[in-house]
DRENKEMAR-327888 format. One line per field, with one value per residue (C-alpha): residue number from 1; x, y, z. Coordinates in steps of 0.25 Angstrom, whole numbers. Layout:
% residues N
k: [NUM | ...] $
u: [X | ...] $
v: [Y | ...] $
w: [Z | ...] $
% end
This chain:
% residues 484
k: [1 | 2 | 3 | 4 | 5 | 6 | 7 | 8 | 9 | 10 | 11 | 12 | 13 | 14 | 15 | 16 | 17 | 18 | 19 | 20 | 21 | 22 | 23 | 24 | 25 | 26 | 27 | 28 | 29 | 30 | 31 | 32 | 33 | 34 | 35 | 36 | 37 | 38 | 39 | 40 | 41 | 42 | 43 | 44 | 45 | 46 | 47 | 48 | 49 | 50 | 51 | 52 | 53 | 54 | 55 | 56 | 57 | 58 | 59 | 60 | 61 | 62 | 63 | 64 | 65 | 66 | 67 | 68 | 69 | 70 | 71 | 72 | 73 | 74 | 75 | 76 | 77 | 78 | 79 | 80 | 81 | 82 | 83 | 84 | 85 | 86 | 87 | 88 | 89 | 90 | 91 | 92 | 93 | 94 | 95 | 96 | 97 | 98 | 99 | 100 | 101 | 102 | 103 | 104 | 105 | 106 | 107 | 108 | 109 | 110 | 111 | 112 | 113 | 114 | 115 | 116 | 117 | 118 | 119 | 120 | 121 | 122 | 123 | 124 | 125 | 126 | 127 | 128 | 129 | 130 | 131 | 132 | 133 | 134 | 135 | 136 | 137 | 138 | 139 | 140 | 141 | 142 | 143 | 144 | 145 | 146 | 147 | 148 | 149 | 150 | 151 | 152 | 153 | 154 | 155 | 156 | 157 | 158 | 159 | 160 | 161 | 162 | 163 | 164 | 165 | 166 | 167 | 168 | 169 | 170 | 171 | 172 | 173 | 174 | 175 | 176 | 177 | 178 | 179 | 180 | 181 | 182 | 183 | 184 | 185 | 186 | 187 | 188 | 189 | 190 | 191 | 192 | 193 | 194 | 195 | 196 | 197 | 198 | 199 | 200 | 201 | 202 | 203 | 204 | 205 | 206 | 207 | 208 | 209 | 210 | 211 | 212 | 213 | 214 | 215 | 216 | 217 | 218 | 219 | 220 | 221 | 222 | 223 | 224 | 225 | 226 | 227 | 228 | 229 | 230 | 231 | 232 | 233 | 234 | 235 | 236 | 237 | 238 | 239 | 240 | 241 | 242 | 243 | 244 | 245 | 246 | 247 | 248 | 249 | 250 | 251 | 252 | 253 | 254 | 255 | 256 | 257 | 258 | 259 | 260 | 261 | 262 | 263 | 264 | 265 | 266 | 267 | 268 | 269 | 270 | 271 | 272 | 273 | 274 | 275 | 276 | 277 | 278 | 279 | 280 | 281 | 282 | 283 | 284 | 285 | 286 | 287 | 288 | 289 | 290 | 291 | 292 | 293 | 294 | 295 | 296 | 297 | 298 | 299 | 300 | 301 | 302 | 303 | 304 | 305 | 306 | 307 | 308 | 309 | 310 | 311 | 312 | 313 | 314 | 315 | 316 | 317 | 318 | 319 | 320 | 321 | 322 | 323 | 324 | 325 | 326 | 327 | 328 | 329 | 330 | 331 | 332 | 333 | 334 | 335 | 336 | 337 | 338 | 339 | 340 | 341 | 342 | 343 | 344 | 345 | 346 | 347 | 348 | 349 | 350 | 351 | 352 | 353 | 354 | 355 | 356 | 357 | 358 | 359 | 360 | 361 | 362 | 363 | 364 | 365 | 366 | 367 | 368 | 369 | 370 | 371 | 372 | 373 | 374 | 375 | 376 | 377 | 378 | 379 | 380 | 381 | 382 | 383 | 384 | 385 | 386 | 387 | 388 | 389 | 390 | 391 | 392 | 393 | 394 | 395 | 396 | 397 | 398 | 399 | 400 | 401 | 402 | 403 | 404 | 405 | 406 | 407 | 408 | 409 | 410 | 411 | 412 | 413 | 414 | 415 | 416 | 417 | 418 | 419 | 420 | 421 | 422 | 423 | 424 | 425 | 426 | 427 | 428 | 429 | 430 | 431 | 432 | 433 | 434 | 435 | 436 | 437 | 438 | 439 | 440 | 441 | 442 | 443 | 444 | 445 | 446 | 447 | 448 | 449 | 450 | 451 | 452 | 453 | 454 | 455 | 456 | 457 | 458 | 459 | 460 | 461 | 462 | 463 | 464 | 465 | 466 | 467 | 468 | 469 | 470 | 471 | 472 | 473 | 474 | 475 | 476 | 477 | 478 | 479 | 480 | 481 | 482 | 483 | 484] $
u: [83 | 88 | 77 | 74 | 67 | 54 | 53 | 46 | 57 | 68 | 62 | 58 | 72 | 78 | 68 | 71 | 86 | 83 | 74 | 85 | 95 | 86 | 76 | 70 | 65 | 57 | 44 | 43 | 46 | 36 | 25 | 28 | 18 | 22 | 17 | 6 | 1 | 1 | -6 | -13 | -15 | -8 | 6 | 17 | 13 | 0 | 6 | -1 | 7 | 20 | 31 | 37 | 49 | 40 | 31 | 43 | 48 | 35 | 34 | 48 | 45 | 31 | 39 | 51 | 44 | 38 | 51 | 60 | 52 | 55 | 69 | 74 | 64 | 68 | 77 | 77 | 71 | 60 | 57 | 57 | 47 | 38 | 38 | 36 | 24 | 18 | 18 | 12 | 0 | -2 | -1 | -11 | -20 | -19 | -19 | -6 | -9 | 6 | 7 | 19 | 27 | 26 | 36 | 35 | 32 | 26 | 11 | 9 | 10 | 19 | 29 | 29 | 32 | 44 | 49 | 48 | 56 | 67 | 67 | 67 | 81 | 74 | 85 | 95 | 86 | 90 | 102 | 112 | 109 | 105 | 116 | 128 | 120 | 120 | 134 | 137 | 130 | 139 | 152 | 146 | 143 | 157 | 162 | 153 | 159 | 172 | 168 | 162 | 176 | 182 | 171 | 174 | 188 | 184 | 177 | 184 | 191 | 195 | 202 | 214 | 228 | 225 | 216 | 225 | 219 | 205 | 208 | 214 | 202 | 193 | 200 | 199 | 212 | 208 | 220 | 213 | 199 | 200 | 198 | 185 | 176 | 186 | 190 | 176 | 174 | 186 | 180 | 167 | 174 | 177 | 163 | 165 | 178 | 191 | 201 | 216 | 220 | 234 | 233 | 224 | 223 | 213 | 212 | 200 | 192 | 178 | 171 | 157 | 144 | 130 | 118 | 103 | 92 | 81 | 67 | 61 | 53 | 44 | 57 | 68 | 71 | 76 | 90 | 100 | 114 | 127 | 138 | 152 | 164 | 174 | 178 | 192 | 198 | 207 | 204 | 213 | 210 | 215 | 212 | 205 | 192 | 193 | 195 | 194 | 195 | 193 | 187 | 185 | 175 | 171 | 158 | 153 | 138 | 131 | 116 | 108 | 93 | 90 | 79 | 65 | 59 | 58 | 73 | 81 | 93 | 107 | 104 | 114 | 122 | 136 | 143 | 156 | 156 | 169 | 167 | 177 | 173 | 179 | 175 | 178 | 174 | 174 | 173 | 168 | 168 | 173 | 159 | 153 | 157 | 153 | 156 | 157 | 158 | 159 | 159 | 160 | 160 | 157 | 157 | 153 | 141 | 137 | 123 | 116 | 101 | 95 | 82 | 75 | 62 | 63 | 65 | 70 | 82 | 96 | 106 | 109 | 123 | 126 | 137 | 137 | 144 | 138 | 143 | 140 | 142 | 140 | 141 | 138 | 139 | 135 | 139 | 137 | 139 | 146 | 140 | 149 | 142 | 152 | 154 | 142 | 143 | 130 | 132 | 120 | 123 | 118 | 122 | 118 | 122 | 121 | 122 | 122 | 122 | 123 | 123 | 128 | 119 | 122 | 117 | 116 | 122 | 117 | 103 | 98 | 93 | 86 | 98 | 94 | 101 | 101 | 102 | 111 | 105 | 108 | 102 | 105 | 102 | 102 | 101 | 102 | 106 | 103 | 106 | 117 | 126 | 129 | 141 | 145 | 159 | 160 | 173 | 176 | 188 | 192 | 189 | 178 | 165 | 157 | 142 | 137 | 123 | 119 | 106 | 104 | 91 | 93 | 84 | 85 | 80 | 78 | 71 | 67 | 68 | 80 | 77 | 84 | 82 | 82 | 81 | 83 | 97 | 93 | 82 | 87 | 74 | 75 | 60 | 63 | 69 | 62 | 65 | 65 | 63 | 72 | 67 | 64 | 75 | 70 | 69 | 73 | 81 | 89 | 103 | 104 | 118 | 126 | 140 | 149 | 164 | 175 | 188 | 199 | 213 | 225 | 217 | 208 | 193 | 181 | 167 | 154 | 143 | 130 | 120 | 105 | 98 | 84 | 72 | 77 | 65 | 65 | 80 | 87 | 101 | 113 | 127 | 139 | 153 | 163 | 178 | 190 | 199 | 213 | 220 | 235] $
v: [-15 | 0 | 11 | 18 | 32 | 34 | 41 | 52 | 54 | 54 | 63 | 73 | 74 | 75 | 86 | 94 | 94 | 98 | 110 | 114 | 114 | 122 | 131 | 137 | 123 | 121 | 128 | 122 | 108 | 110 | 112 | 100 | 88 | 74 | 69 | 62 | 76 | 80 | 68 | 62 | 47 | 46 | 45 | 35 | 31 | 25 | 15 | 2 | -10 | -4 | -11 | -5 | 0 | 6 | 13 | 19 | 25 | 30 | 37 | 43 | 49 | 54 | 61 | 67 | 71 | 85 | 89 | 85 | 92 | 105 | 102 | 96 | 98 | 91 | 82 | 67 | 64 | 74 | 69 | 55 | 59 | 66 | 55 | 44 | 51 | 56 | 41 | 36 | 46 | 42 | 27 | 27 | 36 | 47 | 62 | 69 | 84 | 88 | 82 | 74 | 66 | 51 | 40 | 35 | 21 | 19 | 17 | 7 | 7 | -6 | 2 | 13 | 4 | -2 | 12 | 15 | 2 | 8 | 21 | 16 | 9 | -4 | -13 | -8 | -7 | -20 | -25 | -16 | -22 | -36 | -40 | -38 | -47 | -58 | -56 | -57 | -71 | -75 | -73 | -78 | -91 | -92 | -90 | -101 | -110 | -107 | -110 | -123 | -127 | -124 | -132 | -145 | -145 | -146 | -160 | -172 | -167 | -153 | -146 | -152 | -145 | -146 | -152 | -163 | -175 | -172 | -169 | -183 | -190 | -182 | -187 | -202 | -204 | -215 | -213 | -201 | -207 | -202 | -188 | -191 | -180 | -169 | -176 | -176 | -161 | -156 | -161 | -154 | -141 | -139 | -134 | -122 | -116 | -114 | -117 | -117 | -123 | -123 | -128 | -120 | -108 | -108 | -99 | -100 | -93 | -95 | -90 | -86 | -81 | -79 | -76 | -74 | -64 | -57 | -54 | -40 | -37 | -25 | -18 | -21 | -25 | -40 | -43 | -54 | -55 | -62 | -61 | -68 | -67 | -74 | -77 | -79 | -80 | -87 | -94 | -100 | -112 | -105 | -117 | -131 | -125 | -110 | -105 | -91 | -84 | -72 | -70 | -60 | -60 | -52 | -53 | -46 | -44 | -41 | -38 | -35 | -30 | -33 | -43 | -36 | -28 | -15 | -16 | -9 | -17 | -14 | -12 | -19 | -18 | -23 | -26 | -30 | -36 | -38 | -45 | -50 | -60 | -66 | -80 | -91 | -105 | -112 | -127 | -131 | -145 | -153 | -152 | -139 | -125 | -111 | -100 | -85 | -75 | -60 | -52 | -38 | -33 | -22 | -18 | -8 | -9 | -2 | -1 | 3 | 6 | 8 | 17 | 14 | 22 | 31 | 43 | 40 | 32 | 31 | 23 | 25 | 19 | 17 | 13 | 9 | 0 | -11 | -18 | -32 | -37 | -51 | -60 | -75 | -86 | -100 | -115 | -129 | -143 | -153 | -167 | -177 | -190 | -198 | -190 | -181 | -169 | -162 | -148 | -140 | -125 | -112 | -98 | -84 | -71 | -56 | -48 | -33 | -27 | -12 | -4 | 10 | 22 | 26 | 36 | 32 | 40 | 44 | 39 | 51 | 57 | 44 | 40 | 34 | 36 | 24 | 24 | 15 | 1 | -10 | -23 | -33 | -48 | -58 | -73 | -87 | -99 | -114 | -125 | -136 | -142 | -156 | -161 | -175 | -179 | -189 | -196 | -198 | -203 | -189 | -182 | -179 | -173 | -165 | -160 | -150 | -145 | -133 | -127 | -115 | -108 | -93 | -84 | -69 | -63 | -48 | -47 | -32 | -25 | -17 | -3 | 7 | 22 | 27 | 41 | 48 | 54 | 66 | 69 | 81 | 81 | 66 | 64 | 53 | 44 | 31 | 18 | 4 | -9 | -21 | -35 | -41 | -52 | -66 | -72 | -86 | -92 | -104 | -108 | -121 | -124 | -136 | -138 | -148 | -150 | -158 | -162 | -167 | -172 | -163 | -153 | -148 | -146 | -139 | -135 | -127 | -122 | -117 | -110 | -105 | -96 | -99 | -91 | -77 | -68 | -66 | -70 | -82 | -83 | -92 | -93 | -102 | -105 | -112 | -115 | -125 | -128 | -132 | -136 | -137] $
w: [12 | 13 | 15 | 2 | 3 | -4 | -17 | -11 | 0 | -9 | -19 | -9 | -3 | -17 | -22 | -9 | -12 | -26 | -21 | -12 | -23 | -32 | -24 | -37 | -41 | -28 | -32 | -46 | -41 | -29 | -39 | -47 | -44 | -47 | -60 | -52 | -48 | -62 | -67 | -55 | -56 | -70 | -76 | -73 | -59 | -64 | -74 | -71 | -67 | -64 | -56 | -43 | -51 | -62 | -52 | -45 | -58 | -61 | -48 | -50 | -63 | -58 | -46 | -54 | -67 | -63 | -56 | -66 | -77 | -69 | -65 | -78 | -89 | -102 | -95 | -99 | -85 | -87 | -101 | -95 | -85 | -94 | -105 | -94 | -88 | -101 | -106 | -94 | -95 | -110 | -109 | -98 | -105 | -94 | -96 | -100 | -97 | -98 | -111 | -106 | -118 | -119 | -122 | -137 | -139 | -124 | -125 | -114 | -99 | -100 | -109 | -99 | -87 | -95 | -97 | -82 | -80 | -89 | -81 | -67 | -67 | -63 | -69 | -59 | -47 | -40 | -47 | -40 | -27 | -30 | -41 | -32 | -22 | -32 | -35 | -21 | -21 | -32 | -25 | -12 | -18 | -23 | -9 | -4 | -15 | -9 | 5 | 1 | -4 | 10 | 17 | 9 | 13 | 28 | 26 | 30 | 43 | 40 | 28 | 22 | 21 | 6 | -4 | -10 | -2 | -4 | -19 | -20 | -14 | -23 | -35 | -30 | -22 | -13 | -3 | 3 | 7 | 21 | 15 | 8 | 12 | 9 | -4 | -9 | -5 | -12 | -25 | -21 | -19 | -34 | -38 | -29 | -32 | -40 | -29 | -28 | -14 | -7 | 7 | 15 | 6 | -5 | -18 | -26 | -38 | -43 | -56 | -53 | -61 | -61 | -70 | -69 | -71 | -63 | -69 | -69 | -57 | -52 | -47 | -57 | -71 | -74 | -77 | -80 | -73 | -76 | -66 | -66 | -57 | -48 | -34 | -29 | -15 | -5 | 8 | 19 | 29 | 42 | 51 | 48 | 51 | 46 | 32 | 27 | 14 | 5 | -9 | -20 | -30 | -43 | -50 | -63 | -65 | -78 | -76 | -88 | -88 | -102 | -98 | -100 | -111 | -102 | -99 | -110 | -115 | -110 | -96 | -86 | -73 | -73 | -59 | -53 | -39 | -31 | -18 | -7 | 3 | 16 | 20 | 30 | 34 | 47 | 49 | 63 | 58 | 46 | 40 | 45 | 40 | 42 | 32 | 33 | 21 | 21 | 7 | 2 | -12 | -21 | -36 | -47 | -56 | -69 | -74 | -88 | -88 | -102 | -104 | -117 | -117 | -129 | -128 | -113 | -117 | -110 | -103 | -89 | -83 | -68 | -60 | -45 | -34 | -26 | -13 | -7 | 7 | 12 | 24 | 25 | 36 | 33 | 34 | 30 | 34 | 24 | 25 | 17 | 12 | 4 | -9 | -6 | 3 | 8 | 14 | 21 | 21 | 27 | 25 | 30 | 22 | 23 | 10 | 7 | -7 | -10 | -23 | -24 | -28 | -43 | -53 | -68 | -79 | -92 | -95 | -102 | -89 | -84 | -76 | -62 | -48 | -40 | -25 | -16 | -14 | -4 | 1 | 12 | 12 | 23 | 18 | 22 | 14 | 17 | 8 | 5 | -5 | -10 | -17 | -22 | -27 | -39 | -42 | -57 | -64 | -68 | -55 | -45 | -50 | -39 | -41 | -31 | -27 | -19 | -13 | -4 | 0 | 2 | 11 | 11 | 24 | 19 | 6 | 5 | -8 | -12 | -15 | -24 | -25 | -40 | -45 | -59 | -59 | -66 | -56 | -47 | -39 | -34 | -36 | -46 | -35 | -32 | -26 | -33 | -25 | -30 | -31 | -17 | -14 | -13 | 1 | -4 | -15 | -18 | -23 | -31 | -36 | -43 | -46 | -52 | -50 | -56 | -48 | -57 | -54 | -54 | -45 | -56 | -54 | -61 | -57 | -60 | -51 | -53 | -44 | -46 | -37 | -36 | -31 | -32 | -36 | -51 | -53 | -59 | -53 | -57 | -53 | -57 | -53 | -61 | -62 | -59 | -47 | -46 | -33 | -29] $
% end
């Protein structure tokens, strides 16, 4: 996890810069105590039962209000400071010696804490870093599906020059019984890809998608997400034991924050992720394989945050870039048992996800400036796959089951610095901690394929990620295949 300076360190640095730029302001600002100095033991910072994010925002307002009232009196930010602090004093029955105004309609501490949630930008705290990570998983799973197809071609004594003999057996051609293991496996390849083969060269495409939701936590608002895209590429069998390829993927992400009463309607992040990958498989034996994958990607994102605490209302828009990097090394061992194939697997991965710093526009003076964020993840995956080929009068039906246990070795919180864009002093700067990643989770998947005559096949795959903190996560792959 990257080091994030404390609010006091950041605020002191920014205030020093402001004083150097405007010397005449120094004496006035030096005499301004924090709101806790004006109202000791009272105000926003004493609201009971605040979450970590709400507590950070309360401290931010407490720190910046005296200065912003001097530097920019009557501004939207100054008005927000006074309204929030005045309301906190009144709803808690505390003295209000400066007669600060109050927010109409807010009469309880619970309502005021909801207002803090709308002001702190919590809807976007963790998502700019974690959402691209989820997208990387989606495209990474599609590459793994592609590699599984390459593995199956090696069963039965090495890769064939083309798929014709194996396909004939899969469709019931009894003249090719000696090719039985390979024939069964070619039928089982269908759930994983859309593939057009020509000799040793393969060209393929996958349609991919995800959906799920994350519940509200102490550090972020809840959200729903819907992602969709494709993966396409080409690979070549250089020797009977080595195959390498390249792929390109695109995913569009739609993340909505209309999930809780305190989250105003119309908030979202929309993202585009473009990712390229290089991969290779090495087959030391006919049944053992070792895979290596390297990926790099990036994209652009747009955000919309709605503030609906009358009279503090506005819409803040943002735009920022994100980057992903990944390395993976893994392998498996295919064990054919007639029409059944068992494959224990293991894999290790390193992932890096980053989001650029950005400043919101508009927001009627309540726009926020977000700092750069980044997170590393080191993971291991252990599990296996089982496939079974069933011959019918119209073709071969292949059900598939998968299971993986994932363990993440570094589970520190992601931290993000936030400040009000219209605060020239920098005293409003604070840091928010994202949700701590789950150290263990599980991938449970199932697929069904149909291999027909005339080189046609169809498939559908579904995977559920289980055990991720406060999150439901589902992905799917679907399509068709034609060979020639």
